[in-house]
Structure formats: structure tokens, C-alpha cells
N, C-alpha and C positions, 0 to 999 in steps of 0.2 A: 309140232311141237320144237323149237328148239332147247334140248339143256344144254343150258349154262354152266359152268361149273367153275367159278371167282376161285381164284389165290389170292392171299395177300404176301404183299410183300413182308420182310426182317418186321421184325418185333411185335407186328398184328396178330390177331385172329379171324375167324372168318366173319365177326357180328361187323367188322368195319365194312362190309359190302351193304349193312343193311338196306339204307337208301336205295341204291343200282338193283337190289334187290326186289325191291316193292314195283321202281316202276318196270322191270322186267318181267314180273308177276301180272303186272297191271296189261303186258301187251301182250300176254298168254302164252309165255316161256317156262319152261321149269329152269326151278336156279338151284345150286348145288352152291353154297360158299365152303370152302375146306380151309379146316387150321392144320396148321402143321404140324409135327411131333417138336418137341420141347419149347415152343410158345403156348402163351393164352391157357386153356382150361386143359391141355397138353405137354405143359411145361417138364413134367416130371419124365415124360417119355425118353428113353434115350436114344441117342440120333449119332449115325454112323452112315458107312457106306451105302448111298443112296435111295438113304430110306426118305428124301422129300418126294423123290419121284417113287417111292413104290407109293408114298399114302397118298401122293394122286391118282395112282391107278387103281390101287382095289379100291377106291372109296367110287369110281366110277364102273367097277363091274362088279362092285357089291349091289349099288345101287341096278346093274344091269341097265344102264344107257346106251343109249344110240344116238347118232344125228348131235354129236356135243361138241359143244362150240367150248373150247377148253382157254379159260383168260387168266394169264401169272400178271400181275404188278411188280417193278422193281426185283430185288432178290429173286425172286420166283418163279419170272421168266426163266432162269437154266432150268431147275426140276422143271417147270412145265414143260420150255422144249424138248425135254428127253423125254419125259410121259408121252406127250404126244405124239412122238413116233412109235411109243409102246401098243397105243391103242389102235393100233390100225385103221379099217374101216368102221370103228365107231368114232371116228374122227370127221367132224364136219371141216372145221378151222380153229385154229391157236390164234390168239389176241395176244400180243405185250401191251402196256399199256404202261410207257417209260420204263423200258423192262432192261435190263443187261437178258442178252439171250449166247446159249450155251456155245461152247466151242469144245470141242474135242480133244481131251484132255486138262484141258483149264479149269479153274474155278472163278469165283466167285473174287476170289483174295488174290489170284493171280492179276485178274484183270484191274483190280483196284488202281482207278486213275490216278493217286498216287504214286503209286507203285505198291508192290507184296507189303514188303518190309514194313511199310505205315499201316495198315491194317493190320498186319497180322500182331504189329506189336500192341497196337489198343487191344486186340481180345489176349494176348497174353499177359496184359497188364489188369483186367477182369474176368482174372477167373476164367479164359478160354470160352468169354461169352461176350457180345458187340453189346457195349452198352446202350440206354436212349439217345437218341439229338440231344442235345441240347438248344435251348432257346431260341439263339440262332439261326438254325438249321430250320429256322422255320420261316426265317424272314424275307419277304419278297415271292412265300409260295401261296399265297391267294387261299390264306386261311385266316378265319377271324380267329381271338383270344379263345371264344368258346369251341373252336373245333380242334386247337388246336389242345385245349385240355381235356376234352375228351379223346383226341389220341390218344394223348398221355397215362391216361385213367386204361387204357384197355390193352396197352404195351406191355411185354416183357420183355428179359433182354434177351436177345438173339443166340441161340448157340454155335458157337465158331468151328464145331465142326463140320456143320452144314454148309457155313462157306466156305471151308479149304477142300469142300469134296469136289472131286475133279468130274469135269462133264463125262460120259459116254455116249458118243452116237451113234448110230451102224450107218448112215447115212445122211448127203448131205442136210442142213436143217431148210435150205431153200425150195425143194423138193414140198414142203407141205405148204397146202393153203393158209398164206399168214395174213393178218392185217398189225402193224406194227403204230401206238399210239402216241404219238412224242408231245409231251404239255412243255410249250413255248417255254414258261418261265423258270424252266429250270436247265432251259438252255435249247439254245435254237436247233442244233442239229445232230441226228442219229450216230452214235459212236461208228469206227468203219465196220465191225461184226456187222450190227442193223443196215448197214447200207449194202452191203454185201446179201444178206437175207431180200434187201429190195430190190434187187437188180431180179429176181424171179419174176417171170412172167403171174406166177400165185402171189406175187406178195403185194400189198397194198398199201401206204405211208395216211394216216390219216394226223392232225395237230388239231391242240384244244390250247385256246388263251387261257393257260393256267399255268398250277404250277406241280409238282410232283405228285402228292395226292389227290386227283380228279375223283376218284369214290368219295372222299369229303368234302371238296372244294365246290363241286360239280356233280352234285351226282345223277341230276336228271340229263344232262345233257349225255353225259357217260354211259347212262341206260340207252340212251338213243344212238348214240354211235356202234355201241353192239348189237341194238337190234337189227339196225344197217348191215352189219359185216355178217350176221346171220342171213340175211340176203344174199351175200354174193356168191 
């Protein structure tokens, strides 16, 4: 039995995976959604250097999990990629769902597509927190009004300290068995960091014809892809 550890991206807690988790459990897998410090029910927990990496590693070790497929969505690809290195032989595969991937010494802010000053300015203007997405950011993302409402109901502003935390990698990420899931409605091509990851013999690219939050828009399809990745 594969043990899936599911980590949501910015703003979201572990409950965003509920429909995916149901699908994976029906296929016989263990499923363990993780809520990161500073969001959701853990919004009061302090966030500093490597906090989100430690959240993930400590949960895997606390539960005594092995044969782990570690899944990170969006922002959480950065701490997930670092945690994957630290899991050693507990790790079977790491899966990035339309995610950022870590580069040693770089952070989510430093790699922001509009430039680091653009995102840092938004954080500074909101007391160090990343405000929830506005309605326009959901346009063209294959989500119904009901699904958007569900997203916002379960979301909390994201701690900027995590977004600006530089990644620490002891070896090239491409040495890990990895699957990257690209959601085509959020842009057809992976970025340069992802492209480098996929040059590895252990890397594979899978596409979904949906938006950036497939655990909401296409949970059954995502569960099937994760099940197949576990068998890779």
C-alpha cells in the first residue's frame, strides 16, 4: 500500500484534498493531508526558517510512514521538494501538482514571475501576509462558482515568511523519482526550473486539461493520475 502525503499550496489547509483523498482511499492507499503552519487551523503557529519543510518531515516521521508518495501543489512544491530529500528511503516518489520547485538559495518570492519586488510589495502592504486571490484570478481555471466559494471558505492569508524562505538542497532535485503534473489552463509550458527537473531519467511529465486547482476542479482525474504515479 502506498502512503500519500498531500500538501496544499498557498492559503489552503488539508481539507482541500478531501475529494482526492476519498478516491485514493477507495483504491486501497493510505492518505495523509497536511496543513502547514500559519494557515487554516494552524494559522496561529509561528513560521520561520524551514518551518514548512519541518512540518512535512515531522508528520511523515510521526506517523512512521514508508513507501511515501509526497505530493505538493503550487507554492508547497518548494517545501515538498526539500522534504523529499530529507525522507531518504521512506520516499517512493515526489509529485508536483502545477507547482513551484525548489532551487537552492531561492525562495517563492525570489522566483515570482512578475519579479520579487512585486510580490514582496504585496506582502508588505498586507502586514506580511499574502491576501486571498481576487475573483479575477479564478477566471478560466475550470472552477464553478460553488467551487470558488468552497476555496475561499477554507482559505486563510498565507504567511509571507514562508514565501520568502530560501530553499536548502543538498543534492540536485533531479536525482529523485519525480512526476510533474502541468495544468494546461494555467499555462501550457512548465517553467525553466521544471524543465530541468524533467530532463532526469527519473522525471515524468503528465498534463491535465484543467486549471491551477485540480484537486477542486478534477479530483477524480487527479486521484487516478496519482495512483498511476505511485506505480511508476
